[in-house]
C-alpha positions in Angstrom: -9.8 -16.3 -33.3 -12.4 -13.3 -32.7 -15.8 -14.2 -34.0 -16.5 -10.2 -35.1 -19.9 -11.0 -35.7 -20.6 -11.2 -31.9 -19.0 -7.9 -31.2 -21.2 -5.1 -30.0 -20.4 -1.8 -32.0 -18.4 -0.5 -28.5 -16.6 -3.8 -28.7 -15.8 -3.5 -32.1 -14.3 -0.1 -31.8 -12.4 -1.3 -28.7 -10.7 -4.1 -31.1 -10.0 -1.8 -34.2 -8.4 0.6 -32.0 -7.3 -1.0 -29.1 -6.0 -4.5 -30.5 -5.5 -3.4 -34.1 -4.2 0.0 -33.5 -6.2 1.5 -36.2 -7.9 4.6 -36.3 -11.5 5.1 -34.8 -13.8 5.5 -38.0 -12.4 2.1 -39.2 -14.7 0.3 -36.8 -17.8 2.3 -38.6 -16.8 1.2 -41.9 -16.4 -2.4 -40.9 -19.5 -2.4 -38.8 -21.4 -1.0 -41.8 -20.4 -3.8 -44.1 -21.6 -6.5 -41.2 -24.6 -5.3 -40.5 -25.6 -2.9 -43.6 -24.8 -5.1 -46.5 -24.2 -8.5 -45.3 -20.8 -9.0 -46.1 -20.1 -12.5 -45.9 -15.8 -12.1 -46.3 -13.5 -9.4 -45.3 -12.3 -9.6 -48.7 -15.9 -7.9 -49.4 -15.0 -4.6 -47.8 -13.3 -2.6 -50.7 -13.0 0.4 -48.6 -11.5 -0.8 -45.9 -7.3 -1.0 -46.8 -5.7 -4.3 -47.7 -3.3 -4.2 -45.2 -6.2 -4.1 -42.6 -8.1 -6.8 -44.5 -5.2 -9.0 -44.1 -5.0 -8.4 -40.3 -8.6 -9.1 -39.7 -8.1 -12.4 -42.2 -5.2 -13.1 -39.0 -7.0 -12.3 -35.9 -11.0 -12.6 -36.8 -13.7 -14.5 -38.2 -17.1 -13.7 -39.9 -19.0 -16.8 -38.5 -22.2 -16.7 -40.0 -24.5 -19.6 -39.5 -25.0 -22.6 -42.3 -28.5 -22.8 -43.9 -28.6 -26.9 -43.5 -32.4 -26.7 -44.9 -34.9 -24.6 -46.1 -38.9 -25.6 -46.1 -41.5 -23.5 -47.8 -45.2 -23.7 -46.6 -48.3 -23.4 -48.6 -48.8 -20.0 -47.1 -45.5 -18.8 -48.1 -43.9 -18.7 -45.0 -40.3 -20.3 -44.8 -38.7 -22.3 -42.2 -34.7 -22.6 -42.2 -32.6 -24.8 -40.5 -29.3 -23.5 -39.5 -26.3 -25.1 -38.3 -24.2 -23.3 -36.0 -20.2 -23.7 -35.8 -20.4 -26.2 -33.0 -22.8 -28.0 -35.4 -25.5 -27.2 -32.7 -28.8 -26.8 -34.7 -31.9 -23.8 -34.6 -34.8 -22.9 -36.6 -35.9 -19.3 -37.7 -38.9 -18.6 -39.5 -39.6 -16.1 -41.9 -43.5 -15.3 -42.2 -45.2 -13.0 -44.2 -48.4 -10.8 -44.2 -50.0 -8.0 -45.8 -50.5 -4.4 -44.5 -53.2 -1.9 -44.4 -51.7 -0.6 -47.6 -52.0 -3.8 -49.5 -48.0 -4.6 -49.7 -46.2 -7.4 -48.5 -44.7 -7.4 -45.1 -41.9 -10.0 -43.3 -41.6 -10.9 -39.7 -38.9 -13.1 -38.7 -39.2 -15.7 -35.8 -36.1 -15.6 -33.7 -34.5 -18.4 -31.4 -32.2 -17.6 -28.3 -31.6 -20.9 -27.7 -30.7 -24.5 -28.4 -33.7 -26.1 -26.9 -35.8 -25.1 -24.3 -35.6 -25.9 -20.8 -39.1 -25.0 -19.6 -40.7 -28.1 -20.4 -44.1 -26.6 -21.5 -46.1 -29.8 -22.5 -47.6 -28.4 -25.6 -44.1 -27.0 -27.2 -42.2 -29.2 -29.8 -38.8 -27.3 -28.4 -39.5 -27.9 -25.0 -39.5 -31.5 -25.9 -36.3 -31.6 -27.0 -34.5 -30.4 -23.4 -32.1 -27.3 -22.8 -28.0 -27.3 -24.9 -27.1 -23.8 -24.3 -27.4 -20.8 -25.1 -27.0 -18.8 -27.9 -24.3 -15.6 -28.5 -25.5 -12.6 -30.0 -24.0 -12.9 -33.0 -25.6 -16.8 -33.2 -28.8 -14.9 -32.8 -28.3 -11.9 -35.1 -27.2 -14.4 -37.3 -30.3 -15.6 -38.0 -31.5 -12.5 -39.5 -28.7 -12.2 -41.7 -29.1 -15.7 -42.9 -32.5 -14.8 -43.6 -31.7 -11.3 -45.4 -29.2 -13.3 -47.6 -32.0 -15.9 -48.7 -34.4 -12.8 -49.5 -31.9 -10.6 -51.1 -32.5 -7.6 -48.5 -29.9 -5.7 -48.7 -31.9 -2.4 -48.8 -31.2 -1.0 -45.2 -33.3 2.2 -46.0 -36.3 -0.2 -46.8 -35.5 -3.6 -45.4 -37.9 -6.4 -46.4 -38.0 -7.7 -42.8 -39.9 -5.4 -40.9 -40.5 -6.8 -37.7 -38.4 -9.3 -35.7 -40.4 -11.3 -32.8 -37.9 -13.5 -30.2 -40.5 -16.5 -30.1 -38.7 -18.7 -31.5 -36.4 -21.8 -29.5 -35.8 -20.8 -25.8 -36.8 -18.5 -23.5 -35.4 -15.1 -23.9 -35.3 -14.1 -20.3 -32.8 -17.0 -19.0 -30.3 -15.9 -22.0 -31.0 -11.9 -21.1 -27.5 -10.9 -21.3 -27.0 -12.2 -25.1 -30.5 -11.2 -25.9 -29.9 -7.9 -24.7 -26.4 -7.4 -26.5 -28.3 -8.9 -29.5 -31.1 -5.9 -28.9 -28.4 -3.2 -28.8 -26.7 -4.6 -31.9 -29.9 -4.4 -33.7 -31.2 -1.0 -33.1 -27.6 0.7 -34.2 -28.3 3.3 -36.9 -25.5 2.4 -39.1 -26.4 -1.3 -39.0 -29.6 -3.2 -39.2 -31.3 0.1 -37.5 -34.6 -2.0 -36.2 -36.6 0.3 -34.0 -37.7 -0.9 -30.7 -40.9 -0.3 -31.6 -40.6 -3.2 -34.4 -39.1 -5.8 -31.9 -41.0 -8.0 -29.4 -39.3 -10.5 -26.7 -41.7 -13.3 -25.7 -41.5 -14.9 -22.1 -43.2 -17.3 -20.3 -42.9 -15.6 -17.3 -39.1 -15.5 -15.7 -38.9 -13.5 -12.7 -34.8 -13.1 -13.2 -34.9 -10.3 -16.0 -38.3 -9.3 -16.8 -38.1 -5.6 -15.0 -34.1 -5.6 -16.7 -35.8 -6.0 -19.9 -38.7 -3.3 -19.1 -35.9 -0.8 -18.2 -33.6 -1.4 -21.1 -37.0 0.0 -23.6 -35.2 -2.3 -26.0 -38.2 -4.1 -27.5 -41.9 -4.5 -26.6 -43.0 -7.0 -24.2 -45.0 -10.7 -25.0 -46.0 -12.9 -22.5 -47.0 -16.7 -22.9 -49.9 -17.0 -20.4 -52.1 -20.3 -21.7 -53.8 -20.9 -18.3 -56.2 -18.5 -16.4 -55.4 -20.2 -13.0 -51.9 -21.4 -11.4 -53.1 -24.5 -11.0 -53.4 -25.3 -14.9 -50.4 -23.5 -15.7 -48.3 -26.1 -13.3 -50.2 -28.5 -15.1 -49.2 -27.2 -19.0 -46.5 -24.6 -18.1 -44.5 -26.5 -15.3 -41.2 -24.6 -15.8 -43.0 -21.3 -16.2 -45.5 -22.1 -13.1 -42.5 -22.0 -10.6 -43.1 -18.3 -10.4 -46.5 -18.1 -9.1 -49.1 -16.7 -11.5 -50.2 -14.0 -9.3 -46.5 -12.5 -8.5 -46.2 -12.7 -12.4 -49.5 -10.4 -12.8 -48.5 -8.2 -10.0 -44.8 -7.7 -11.7 -46.7 -7.0 -14.9 -49.1 -4.2 -13.3 -45.9 -2.6 -12.7 -43.9 -3.2 -15.9 -42.5 -0.1 -17.1 -44.4 0.8 -20.6 -43.7 3.9 -23.3 -46.8 6.0 -24.4 -49.4 4.0 -26.3 -47.6 1.0 -25.3 -49.3 -2.2 -24.1 -48.2 -5.8 -22.8 -49.2 -8.3 -25.3 -50.9 -11.6 -23.9 -50.2 -15.1 -25.7 -52.9 -17.5 -25.2 -52.5 -21.0 -26.5 -56.1 -22.6 -27.1 -55.8 -26.3 -26.1 -59.0 -28.8 -26.9 -61.2 -29.2 -24.3 -58.2 -28.4 -21.7 -58.3 -24.5 -21.4 -60.6 -23.4 -23.9 -64.1 -23.3 -22.3 -66.3 -20.6 -21.2 -65.1 -20.5 -17.8 -61.6 -20.4 -18.8 -62.5 -17.0 -20.8 -64.3 -15.8 -18.0 -61.4 -16.4 -15.4 -58.5 -15.3 -18.2 -60.7 -12.0 -18.4 -60.5 -11.2 -14.8 -56.8 -11.9 -14.8 -55.8 -9.5 -17.1 -58.3 -6.6 -16.8 -56.0 -4.7 -14.8 -53.3 -4.9 -16.9 -52.6 -2.4 -19.4 -52.6 -5.1 -22.7 -53.8 -6.7 -25.4 -54.8 -10.8 -25.9 -53.6 -12.8 -29.0 -55.6 -16.1 -29.2 -53.8 -18.8 -31.1 -55.2 -22.3 -31.7 -53.3 -25.2 -31.1 -50.7 -26.3 -34.1 -50.8 -30.2 -33.1 -47.5 -31.8 -33.5 -46.3 -35.7 -33.1 -46.1 -37.0 -29.7 -48.1 -34.6 -27.7 -51.3 -34.9 -25.9 -53.1 -32.3 -27.0 -55.7 -32.0 -29.8 -56.9 -28.1 -31.8 -60.1 -26.8 -30.2 -63.4 -26.5 -32.3 -63.6 -23.2 -34.5 -67.0 -23.1 -32.3 -65.2 -22.8 -29.0 -62.7 -20.5 -30.4 -65.3 -18.1 -31.3 -67.2 -18.7 -28.2 -64.1 -18.1 -25.6 -63.2 -14.9 -27.8 -66.6 -13.8 -27.8 -66.9 -13.6 -23.8 -63.6 -11.5 -23.6 -64.7 -9.7 -26.1 -68.2 -8.9 -24.0 -65.4 -8.6 -20.8 -63.7 -5.4 -22.6 -61.3 -7.2 -23.3 -58.6 -6.7 -26.6 -58.5 -10.2 -27.7 -57.3 -10.6 -31.4 -57.2 -14.5 -33.4 -54.1 -14.8 -34.6 -54.0 -17.1 -37.8 -51.1 -19.8 -37.7 -49.0 -19.4 -40.6 -46.2 -22.6 -41.8 -48.5 -25.3 -39.6 -47.8 -27.9 -42.8 -44.1 -27.2 -42.4 -44.0 -27.5 -38.7 -42.9 -23.5 -38.7 -46.1 -22.6 -36.3 -46.1 -22.0 -32.9 -45.2 -24.3 -30.5 -43.8 -27.0 -33.4 -40.1 -25.9 -33.5 -37.8 -28.3 -32.9 -34.7 -28.3 -35.1 -34.8 -31.6 -36.6 -33.6 -32.4 -40.4 -35.7 -34.2 -42.8 -32.4 -35.3 -44.7 -33.1 -32.4 -47.7 -30.7 -30.3 -49.1 -30.5 -26.5 -48.5 -32.2 -24.7 -51.1 
């Protein structure tokens, strides 16, 4: 059986025309039902002939993830625990915010792997280890699951406005499927996300970085978390395999569009990387790069050896960066009380029923 959600538009055309012998326009109809109208079955595709729907039932499947559990934060953030077809569990997070015009907006944090191989010492996902890569269909299935939960079925003005590949896994270690998912996201007859509303975050993987930039399919965010190689090797052993000076040299050559900047993410760990000396070293490190910096206070998780920094140290760190002409923004973590904030995703069920 063909997992029809795992087909790009050209692949879907090939299946409909080449395998089923149907007219090319049928692919457009089916694509729109899947990605524009959230169809969960072929029976829902009412403008597709009964004969074709019957053939699709025989040859293909719409393999949507099962919502195994939903947890809701006091701040409105929702974390969905999803069960994939093989039983693997992943998490995705729906994050609310208020725009400058006062309207509510939603962003979604997507996972790209089941677990993660990078072993960052402050990350709950890293403690899980790595199981497997997700397919493009599974990656985008998270969007469909969130839209179904929200009743988000208006392609002209969707509730979910931004997507960030900052969930479980390292996207550049699954670049083939992530790239396929990005191309599917942007198709004008489906989800129709602009590349300017999609961000892919990496902890710094040499393989695939330039390919992502050349594709122009998403903005880049880099999880830095340390201003020097020695500290990075201590807290991010997997990422530090690529020396920090080489990573920064590659980022200096990274292809950027007009008005586009790389986003650096820096998780402040109390007493580890949050001192004034770290702030000054960080400023020197990123000054040559066309970038902005997001500061994130550590979100404590069970079994991890770190503490959140004090507010005094956070503000002092931020002030030093601004004094050095570094655009630094202190990001408020959301969903902390349901383990949905940065570094807290672990795909663990608490035995609750789906909501």
